[in-house]
C-alpha positions in Angstrom: -13.9 -8.7 2.3 -14.2 -10.1 -1.2 -12.3 -7.1 -2.6 -9.4 -7.7 -0.1 -9.2 -11.4 -1.1 -9.0 -10.3 -4.8 -6.3 -7.8 -4.1 -4.2 -10.5 -2.2 -4.8 -13.0 -5.0 -3.8 -10.5 -7.8 -0.7 -9.3 -5.9 1.0 -12.7 -6.0 3.0 -13.8 -9.0 1.3 -16.4 -11.2 1.8 -20.0 -10.2 3.0 -19.2 -6.7 1.5 -21.4 -4.0 0.7 -19.9 -0.6 -0.5 -21.8 2.4 -3.9 -21.3 3.9 -2.3 -19.8 7.0 -0.4 -17.2 4.9 -3.6 -16.3 3.1 -5.4 -15.7 6.4 -2.4 -13.6 7.6 -2.5 -11.4 4.5 -6.3 -10.9 4.7 -5.9 -10.1 8.4 -3.4 -7.4 7.6 -5.7 -5.9 5.0 -8.7 -6.1 7.4 -6.7 -4.1 10.0 -5.4 -1.6 7.5 -9.0 -1.0 6.2 -10.5 -0.7 9.7 -11.8 2.8 10.4 -10.6 4.7 13.4 -11.6 8.1 14.8 -9.1 10.9 14.1 -9.1 14.5 15.3 -9.4 17.0 12.4 -9.4 20.5 13.7 -12.2 20.7 16.3 -14.1 17.7 15.0 -13.5 14.0 14.9 -13.7 12.0 11.6 -13.3 8.4 10.8 -10.7 7.2 8.3 -9.1 3.9 7.4 -6.1 3.1 9.6 -3.8 3.0 6.6 -4.8 6.6 5.7 -4.3 7.8 9.3 -0.8 6.3 9.4 0.2 8.0 6.2 -1.3 11.3 7.5 0.7 11.0 10.7 3.8 10.2 8.7 3.3 13.3 6.6 2.8 15.5 9.6 5.9 14.2 11.3 7.8 14.8 8.1 6.7 18.4 8.0 7.8 18.8 11.6 11.3 17.8 10.6 11.6 14.2 11.9 14.3 12.6 9.9 13.1 9.0 10.1 9.7 10.1 8.8 11.3 12.1 6.0 13.3 9.1 4.8 10.3 6.8 5.0 7.9 9.1 3.2 10.5 9.8 0.5 10.9 6.1 -0.1 7.2 5.5 -0.2 6.7 8.4 -2.6 9.6 7.2 -4.8 8.3 3.7 -5.0 4.7 4.9 -5.7 5.8 7.3 -8.4 7.9 4.5 -10.1 4.9 2.2 -10.0 2.7 4.8 -11.7 4.3 7.3 -14.1 0.9 9.1 -14.6 0.9 9.8 -10.8 4.4 11.1 -11.0 3.4 13.5 -13.8 0.5 14.8 -11.8 2.7 15.4 -8.7 5.2 17.4 -10.9 2.4 19.4 -12.4 1.0 20.2 -8.9 4.5 21.2 -7.7 5.0 23.5 -10.7 1.6 25.1 -10.2 2.3 25.6 -6.5 5.7 27.2 -7.2 4.3 29.7 -9.8 1.4 31.0 -7.6 
């Protein structure tokens, strides 16, 4: 819980004031996203954070050809790559390696 509060605090711009209700709301969202849920993985069931399960589901729907999922995943990937150039380089290296095998 302390880590979630730190993340919420660091994600705000310096000097911004947020009401107590808004802080509770943000922490509630993070609590829910970090809550683990059971997910079927082959013939077994594993527990993963809800946020990870949602991204997995989005990726599966994208691979199945669902256009809304494709658009959303593309936007998420683009914003993530822009936020972290090193991650972008790693993704390109993986793609190049995959294409040459």
